[in-house]
C-alpha positions as CSV (number, residue, x, y, z in Angstrom):
1,X,-59.0,20.0,22.4
2,X,-54.8,20.5,21.8
3,X,-54.3,24.0,19.6
4,X,-53.0,21.5,16.8
5,X,-56.4,19.7,16.9
6,X,-58.6,23.1,16.7
7,X,-56.5,24.9,13.9
8,X,-57.5,21.5,11.9
9,X,-61.1,21.5,12.9
10,X,-60.8,25.7,12.0
11,X,-59.1,24.7,8.6
12,X,-61.6,21.9,7.5
13,X,-64.2,24.2,8.8
14,X,-62.6,27.1,6.2
15,X,-62.7,24.6,3.2
16,X,-66.5,23.7,3.9
17,X,-67.4,27.3,4.0
18,X,-65.7,28.1,1.0
19,X,-67.1,25.4,-0.8
20,X,-70.3,25.2,0.7
21,X,-70.5,29.5,-0.7
22,X,-70.0,28.2,-3.7
23,X,-72.4,25.6,-3.8
24,X,-74.9,28.1,-2.7
25,X,-74.2,30.9,-5.0
26,X,-74.7,28.1,-7.5
27,X,-77.7,27.0,-6.2
28,X,-79.1,30.9,-6.2
29,X,-78.1,31.6,-9.5
30,X,-80.3,28.3,-10.6
31,X,-83.3,28.5,-8.1
32,X,-83.4,32.5,-7.7
33,X,-86.9,33.0,-4.5
34,X,-87.9,29.9,-2.9
35,X,-89.5,27.1,-4.8
36,X,-93.5,28.4,-5.5
37,X,-95.5,27.0,-2.9
38,X,-92.7,27.4,-0.4
39,X,-94.3,28.4,3.3
40,X,-93.0,31.7,4.5
41,X,-92.7,32.8,8.1
42,X,-93.8,36.2,8.8
43,X,-91.8,37.4,11.5
44,X,-93.9,39.2,14.2
45,X,-93.9,43.2,14.3
46,X,-90.8,45.0,15.2
47,X,-91.5,46.7,18.7
48,X,-91.8,50.7,19.2
49,X,-90.6,53.3,21.3
50,X,-93.7,54.9,22.7
51,X,-92.8,58.0,25.2
52,X,-95.2,58.9,28.4
53,X,-97.4,61.8,27.5
54,X,-95.4,64.2,29.4
55,X,-92.8,63.9,26.7
56,X,-94.9,64.7,23.9
57,X,-94.1,68.8,24.0
58,X,-90.3,67.9,24.2
59,X,-91.4,65.3,21.2
60,X,-93.5,67.1,18.9
61,X,-91.5,67.4,16.1
62,X,-90.9,64.0,15.5
63,X,-94.0,62.0,14.0
64,X,-94.6,58.0,15.1
65,X,-95.8,55.6,12.5
66,X,-98.9,53.5,13.2
67,X,-97.5,50.2,14.8
68,X,-99.5,48.9,11.8
69,X,-97.7,50.7,9.1
70,X,-94.0,48.7,10.1
71,X,-94.5,46.7,6.8
72,X,-92.4,42.9,7.9
73,X,-89.4,42.0,6.9
74,X,-88.8,38.8,4.7
75,X,-87.3,36.5,7.8
76,X,-88.7,33.5,5.1
77,X,-86.3,34.2,2.5
78,X,-83.9,33.5,5.0
79,X,-84.4,30.8,6.6
80,X,-84.7,29.2,3.2
81,X,-80.8,30.3,2.5
82,X,-79.7,28.7,5.8
83,X,-81.2,25.8,4.7
84,X,-79.7,25.7,1.5
85,X,-76.6,26.6,2.4
86,X,-76.8,23.5,5.7
87,X,-77.8,21.4,3.0
88,X,-74.6,22.6,0.5
89,X,-72.4,22.0,3.4
90,X,-73.8,18.6,4.0
91,X,-73.5,17.9,0.8
92,X,-70.0,18.9,-0.1
93,X,-68.8,17.0,3.6
94,X,-70.5,13.7,1.9
95,X,-69.4,14.0,-1.3
96,X,-65.4,14.7,0.0
97,X,-65.5,11.6,2.4
98,X,-67.1,9.3,0.1
99,X,-64.0,10.0,-2.6
100,X,-61.5,7.3,-2.4
101,X,-57.9,8.6,-1.0
102,X,-54.9,7.4,-2.8
103,X,-53.5,4.8,-1.4
104,X,-49.6,4.5,-0.1
105,X,-46.9,3.4,-3.1
106,X,-44.6,1.2,-2.3
107,X,-41.1,1.6,-4.5
108,X,-38.1,0.0,-3.9
109,X,-34.8,2.2,-2.9
110,X,-31.9,0.0,-2.6
111,X,-29.0,1.4,-1.7
112,X,-25.3,0.4,-4.0
113,X,-24.1,-2.4,-2.6
114,X,-20.6,-2.5,-1.1
115,X,-18.3,-4.0,-3.9
116,X,-14.9,-5.0,-4.2
117,X,-12.4,-2.8,-6.5
118,X,-12.4,-5.0,-9.7
119,X,-9.1,-6.5,-9.8
120,X,-7.6,-9.5,-11.5
121,X,-7.1,-12.6,-8.7
122,X,-2.9,-13.6,-9.2
123,X,-3.2,-17.1,-9.3
124,X,-0.5,-19.8,-9.6
125,X,-1.7,-21.8,-12.6
126,X,0.5,-24.9,-13.7
127,X,2.6,-23.7,-16.7
128,X,0.7,-27.1,-18.7
129,X,-2.4,-28.9,-18.9
130,X,-5.9,-27.1,-17.5
131,X,-6.3,-26.0,-13.9
132,X,-9.4,-25.0,-11.6
133,X,-10.3,-24.0,-8.5
134,X,-13.6,-23.5,-6.5
135,X,-15.0,-23.1,-3.0
136,X,-18.0,-24.5,-3.3
137,X,-19.4,-22.0,-0.1
138,X,-19.1,-19.0,-2.2
139,X,-20.5,-20.9,-5.1
140,X,-16.9,-19.7,-7.0
141,X,-15.0,-21.6,-9.8
142,X,-11.8,-20.0,-11.7
143,X,-10.2,-21.7,-14.4
144,X,-6.9,-21.4,-16.0
145,X,-7.8,-20.5,-19.0
146,X,-10.1,-22.1,-21.9
147,X,-10.6,-25.6,-21.7
148,X,-10.8,-28.9,-24.0
149,X,-12.4,-31.7,-22.7
150,X,-9.2,-34.4,-22.1
151,X,-8.6,-38.2,-20.7
152,X,-9.0,-37.8,-16.5
153,X,-7.9,-41.4,-15.9
154,X,-9.2,-42.0,-12.1
155,X,-10.5,-39.2,-11.9
156,X,-13.9,-41.0,-13.0
157,X,-14.2,-43.0,-10.0
158,X,-15.5,-39.5,-8.1
159,X,-18.6,-39.7,-10.3
160,X,-19.2,-43.6,-10.2
161,X,-19.1,-43.2,-6.4
162,X,-20.8,-40.2,-6.6
163,X,-23.8,-42.2,-8.4
164,X,-23.4,-45.1,-5.8
165,X,-24.2,-43.4,-3.0
166,X,-27.2,-41.3,-5.0
167,X,-28.5,-44.8,-5.4
168,X,-27.5,-46.4,-2.3
169,X,-27.2,-43.7,0.5
170,X,-24.8,-44.4,3.4
171,X,-24.2,-43.4,7.2
172,X,-20.7,-42.7,7.0
173,X,-19.8,-44.5,10.0
174,X,-22.1,-48.0,8.2
175,X,-20.9,-51.0,6.5
176,X,-24.0,-51.3,4.2
177,X,-25.2,-53.8,2.0
178,X,-22.6,-56.8,1.6
179,X,-21.5,-57.9,-2.0
180,X,-20.4,-61.4,-2.8
181,X,-17.5,-61.0,-5.7
182,X,-17.5,-64.5,-8.1
183,X,-14.3,-65.6,-10.0
184,X,-15.0,-63.0,-12.9
185,X,-14.4,-60.2,-9.8
186,X,-11.1,-62.2,-9.1
187,X,-9.7,-62.8,-12.9
188,X,-10.7,-59.2,-13.9
189,X,-8.8,-58.0,-10.5
190,X,-5.8,-59.8,-12.2
191,X,-5.9,-58.9,-15.1
192,X,-5.9,-54.7,-13.8
193,X,-3.2,-56.3,-12.1
194,X,-1.1,-57.5,-14.9
195,X,-1.5,-54.6,-17.1
196,X,-0.1,-52.2,-14.1
197,X,-3.1,-50.8,-13.5
198,X,-4.3,-50.6,-9.4
199,X,-6.5,-52.9,-8.3
200,X,-7.3,-54.8,-4.7
201,X,-7.2,-58.8,-5.1
202,X,-10.3,-60.9,-4.1
203,X,-11.6,-64.2,-4.1
204,X,-14.3,-65.9,-5.0
205,X,-17.5,-66.4,-2.7
206,X,-15.6,-62.8,-0.7
207,X,-18.0,-60.5,1.1
208,X,-17.4,-57.0,1.3
209,X,-20.0,-54.0,2.1
210,X,-20.3,-51.2,-0.1
211,X,-18.0,-49.2,2.1
212,X,-15.3,-51.4,1.8
213,X,-15.9,-51.0,-2.0
214,X,-15.9,-47.6,-2.1
215,X,-12.7,-47.3,0.3
216,X,-10.6,-49.4,-2.1
217,X,-12.3,-47.0,-5.3
218,X,-11.6,-43.9,-3.9
219,X,-8.6,-44.7,-1.8
220,X,-6.2,-46.8,-3.5
221,X,-8.2,-46.4,-7.2
222,X,-9.4,-49.8,-7.5
223,X,-10.3,-50.4,-11.2
224,X,-12.1,-53.5,-10.5
225,X,-14.1,-52.1,-7.8
226,X,-15.7,-49.7,-10.0
227,X,-17.1,-52.5,-11.8
228,X,-18.1,-54.6,-9.5
229,X,-20.0,-51.2,-8.1
230,X,-21.6,-50.5,-11.5
231,X,-22.6,-53.8,-12.1
232,X,-24.4,-54.0,-8.3
233,X,-25.9,-51.0,-9.2
234,X,-27.7,-51.6,-11.9
235,X,-26.9,-54.9,-13.9
236,X,-24.5,-53.7,-16.4
237,X,-21.3,-51.4,-17.3
238,X,-23.3,-49.9,-19.7
239,X,-26.3,-49.2,-18.4
240,X,-24.3,-48.0,-15.1
241,X,-22.2,-45.8,-17.8
242,X,-25.8,-44.3,-19.2
243,X,-26.3,-42.4,-15.6
244,X,-23.1,-41.6,-15.3
245,X,-23.2,-39.2,-18.1
246,X,-27.1,-38.2,-17.3
247,X,-26.1,-37.3,-14.0
248,X,-23.1,-35.3,-15.3
249,X,-25.8,-33.6,-17.0
250,X,-27.8,-32.9,-14.3
251,X,-24.6,-31.2,-12.5
252,X,-24.1,-29.4,-15.8
253,X,-21.0,-31.1,-16.7
254,X,-21.3,-30.3,-20.0
255,X,-17.7,-31.0,-21.5
256,X,-17.4,-34.2,-19.8
257,X,-18.5,-37.8,-21.5
258,X,-17.9,-41.2,-20.2
259,X,-17.6,-44.6,-21.1
260,X,-16.9,-46.7,-18.2
261,X,-17.0,-46.2,-14.5
262,X,-13.1,-46.5,-14.1
263,X,-11.4,-44.2,-16.7
264,X,-8.9,-46.4,-17.7
265,X,-10.7,-45.9,-21.3
266,X,-9.1,-42.6,-22.6
267,X,-12.5,-41.7,-24.4
268,X,-13.9,-40.8,-21.5
269,X,-13.3,-37.2,-21.1
270,X,-13.7,-34.1,-19.1
271,X,-12.3,-30.9,-18.1
272,X,-10.4,-29.4,-14.7
273,X,-13.9,-27.5,-13.7
274,X,-16.0,-30.6,-14.7
275,X,-14.4,-32.2,-11.7
276,X,-14.8,-29.6,-9.6
277,X,-18.3,-29.9,-9.9
278,X,-18.7,-33.5,-9.4
279,X,-16.0,-32.9,-6.6
280,X,-18.2,-30.3,-5.0
281,X,-21.3,-32.5,-5.1
282,X,-19.4,-35.4,-3.6
283,X,-17.9,-33.6,-0.6
284,X,-21.1,-32.9,0.4
285,X,-22.3,-36.5,1.1
286,X,-20.5,-37.2,4.7
287,X,-20.0,-40.4,3.7
288,X,-17.8,-39.7,0.5
289,X,-16.0,-36.8,2.4
290,X,-15.1,-39.5,5.5
291,X,-13.9,-42.0,2.7
292,X,-11.4,-39.7,1.0
293,X,-10.3,-38.1,4.0
294,X,-8.6,-41.2,4.9
295,X,-4.3,-42.0,4.4
296,X,-5.3,-45.7,4.5
297,X,-7.2,-48.3,4.0
298,X,-7.1,-52.3,5.1
299,X,-8.6,-55.2,3.6
300,X,-9.0,-58.7,4.8
301,X,-6.6,-60.1,1.9
302,X,-4.8,-57.2,0.7
303,X,-4.4,-55.8,3.6
304,X,-3.5,-52.0,4.9
305,X,-3.4,-49.9,1.1
306,X,-1.7,-46.5,0.9
307,X,-4.0,-43.3,-0.5
308,X,-2.5,-41.9,-3.6
309,X,-3.2,-38.7,-2.6
310,X,-0.3,-38.4,-0.3
311,X,-1.3,-34.8,1.3
312,X,-4.7,-36.5,2.6
313,X,-4.2,-35.9,6.4
314,X,-2.0,-33.3,6.5
315,X,-1.8,-29.6,6.1
316,X,-5.5,-29.2,6.1
317,X,-6.3,-31.6,3.0
318,X,-9.0,-33.8,3.1
319,X,-9.5,-35.4,-0.4
320,X,-10.4,-36.2,-2.7
321,X,-8.9,-38.5,-6.3
322,X,-6.1,-39.1,-8.2
323,X,-5.5,-40.6,-11.6
324,X,-3.0,-40.9,-14.7
325,X,-3.0,-43.2,-17.6
326,X,-0.4,-42.6,-20.4
327,X,-3.1,-40.5,-22.0
328,X,-4.4,-38.7,-19.3
329,X,-1.0,-38.2,-17.6
330,X,-0.7,-36.7,-14.1
331,X,-4.6,-35.6,-12.9
332,X,-5.6,-35.0,-9.1
333,X,-8.5,-33.2,-7.5
334,X,-7.3,-32.3,-4.1
335,X,-9.9,-30.4,-1.1
336,X,-7.9,-29.0,1.7
337,X,-10.1,-27.0,5.0
338,X,-8.1,-22.9,4.5
339,X,-8.8,-19.7,6.7
340,X,-10.4,-17.3,5.2
341,X,-11.7,-14.0,7.3
342,X,-12.1,-16.0,10.5
343,X,-13.9,-18.7,8.9
344,X,-13.4,-22.1,7.4
345,X,-14.1,-22.9,3.8
346,X,-13.3,-25.7,1.8
347,X,-11.3,-24.9,-1.6
348,X,-11.2,-27.4,-4.1
349,X,-8.4,-27.9,-6.3
350,X,-8.1,-29.5,-10.0
351,X,-4.9,-29.9,-12.3
352,X,-4.6,-32.5,-14.9
353,X,-2.2,-33.6,-17.8
354,X,0.8,-33.2,-16.0
355,X,4.0,-34.9,-16.9
356,X,6.7,-36.6,-16.1
357,X,9.1,-37.8,-14.8
358,X,6.3,-37.3,-11.5
359,X,3.2,-36.6,-12.9
360,X,0.8,-37.2,-9.9
361,X,3.5,-35.7,-7.6
362,X,3.8,-32.6,-9.6
363,X,-0.2,-32.2,-9.8
364,X,-0.7,-32.3,-6.2
365,X,1.9,-29.5,-5.9
366,X,0.0,-28.1,-8.1
367,X,-3.0,-28.2,-6.6
368,X,-2.0,-27.0,-3.1
369,X,-0.3,-24.0,-4.7
370,X,-3.3,-22.5,-5.8
371,X,-5.4,-23.8,-2.4
372,X,-3.3,-21.9,-0.7
373,X,-3.5,-18.9,-3.0
374,X,-7.0,-18.5,-2.9
375,X,-7.8,-17.4,0.4
376,X,-6.0,-14.2,-0.1
377,X,-8.1,-13.2,-3.1
378,X,-11.3,-13.8,-1.1
379,X,-13.0,-10.9,1.3
380,X,-15.3,-10.5,3.5
381,X,-17.6,-8.4,2.4
382,X,-21.1,-7.1,4.3
383,X,-24.1,-6.2,2.0
384,X,-27.0,-5.5,3.5
385,X,-26.9,-4.4,7.1
386,X,-29.9,-4.4,9.4
387,X,-31.7,-1.1,9.2
388,X,-30.5,-0.4,6.1
389,X,-33.3,1.5,3.4
390,X,-34.1,-1.1,1.0
391,X,-37.6,0.6,-0.1
392,X,-39.7,4.0,0.4
393,X,-43.4,4.0,1.0
394,X,-44.9,7.4,-0.4
395,X,-47.8,8.6,1.8
396,X,-50.3,11.6,-0.1
397,X,-51.2,13.0,3.3
398,X,-47.7,13.1,4.8
399,X,-44.2,12.1,5.0
400,X,-42.4,9.1,3.0
401,X,-42.0,6.2,5.1
402,X,-38.4,4.3,5.1
403,X,-38.8,-0.2,4.9
404,X,-35.6,-1.0,5.9
405,X,-34.0,-4.8,5.8
406,X,-34.7,-7.3,9.1
407,X,-31.1,-8.4,8.9
408,X,-27.6,-8.4,7.3
409,X,-25.9,-10.4,5.1
410,X,-22.0,-10.9,4.6
411,X,-20.3,-12.7,2.3
412,X,-16.7,-14.0,1.1
413,X,-16.7,-12.8,-2.4
414,X,-14.1,-13.1,-5.4
415,X,-12.3,-10.2,-6.9
416,X,-15.0,-9.3,-9.8
417,X,-18.3,-11.0,-8.5
418,X,-21.7,-10.0,-9.8
419,X,-23.7,-9.6,-6.6
420,X,-27.4,-9.2,-7.2
421,X,-30.3,-7.8,-5.2
422,X,-34.2,-8.3,-5.8
423,X,-36.7,-6.8,-3.9
424,X,-40.4,-8.1,-3.8
425,X,-42.8,-5.8,-1.9
426,X,-46.7,-6.2,-1.1
427,X,-49.4,-3.8,-1.7
428,X,-49.5,-1.7,1.9
429,X,-52.1,0.1,3.2
430,X,-53.1,3.1,5.5
431,X,-52.6,2.1,9.2
432,X,-50.1,-0.5,8.8
433,X,-47.6,-0.1,12.1
434,X,-44.2,0.1,12.3
435,X,-42.6,-3.3,11.7
436,X,-45.2,-4.6,9.4
437,X,-43.7,-6.7,6.9
438,X,-43.8,-5.0,3.1
439,X,-41.6,-7.4,1.0
440,X,-38.4,-9.8,0.4
441,X,-35.0,-8.8,-0.1
442,X,-32.5,-11.4,-2.2
443,X,-29.5,-11.2,-2.4
444,X,-27.6,-13.8,-4.5
445,X,-23.6,-14.4,-4.8
446,X,-22.4,-17.1,-6.9
447,X,-24.6,-20.0,-6.7
448,X,-26.2,-18.9,-3.0
449,X,-28.5,-16.9,-2.0
450,X,-30.1,-15.1,0.7
451,X,-33.5,-14.1,1.6
452,X,-33.6,-10.8,4.5
453,X,-37.7,-9.7,5.7
454,X,-37.9,-5.8,4.9
455,X,-40.1,-3.9,7.7
456,X,-41.8,-0.3,7.9
457,X,-39.5,1.9,10.4
458,X,-42.4,3.8,11.6
459,X,-46.5,4.0,10.7
460,X,-48.4,4.7,8.2
461,X,-50.6,7.2,9.2
462,X,-54.6,7.5,8.4
463,X,-55.7,10.9,6.3
464,X,-57.0,13.6,8.2
465,X,-60.5,15.2,8.4
466,X,-58.9,18.4,6.9
467,X,-56.5,16.6,3.8
468,X,-59.5,14.2,2.9
469,X,-61.5,17.4,2.5
470,X,-59.1,19.7,0.9
471,X,-58.2,17.0,-1.7
472,X,-61.0,15.9,-4.0
């Protein structure tokens, strides 16, 4: 037995002796003499010293009492006291060991997160119209200022394509179902072209796949294909527009209202920030992203047709859509891959209401300036490091035990971005070992949420015998 164990046992015995003595004193005060009827055991006589006769003279002055005259000592009373003491000790020990001990308590001890210094990002917003930028991977959207719904022309076709791909999913390399065009479709294309609206000429009986119709809709902004797709999806344009508005509401596009599938109607209105919401959702669909990344498309009758977003295919630009009417002026949503802290991220920009003489060119230049400026404002920040203290376990019979993060979290942060962290723990018990999972740390930035397991950094010991006897 080690010295530490011996010391603990001695301390426990001292506590028990003290509490038992107290209990015995109480018992004696209450009980007095042993209970009536208790049998007392007589002790044998004390042995006497008997000297030889030859020593009688030397000891004549000593009077030796007869053996029978020595009174018996009350040993029975002592034995009853020892039994009472033992009973008291047993009672105290039993009571103390039966008492419940306090449970370890888990408390959050979240360290202050590393945060970027609050500063304003200076972006090259256009002098006229509305503008917004977004980084979907960060969940960040920033707009040029207060927005009001305005006509957005053919930017409407992004929602049209998104609804079609939601209803008719298509692998990026597949053509999909075929749609047979009619004389009415031919007449609509001719009317659009006559009105100086973009269209792709078709013939009655011509068959185009879903992918071909999306190519014409998004790359060459074919107004007639918007109507063809709407009627193919639900049978009528009004029914399709109802679905477009329901989808806009689901995406949080509160300032958007559609009245047609092409955007030719000036009553179809939205904002730059809302257009980035649907663009981000659409770019997450591989087929949509593949379509808008094409600089040109080719059709059986119309031949090769150019993308109105002329920057596609250059300087990391991968889409998405332009639009122009006299009411809307130049509108353009652009997507480009940019490097931030060694990581490629998709940056979106939207500009509306750009005036002549070159409204689409001016809108595209405005978008390019914005996507180029965003990376310098973003920072890669470490939010949680493996081993960082997330919670603390208070142990009544010992030292606190740390609970630490079992992983790391880092994120791209926009200036003044809000970071939220929440710890959800479970009840812990004595005897749990090092590494036991005690909860989860959630770190939220923008629209993204990361979860990290939290584990004990050392075991939670059990209360010692001495502690249990000393703490009742």
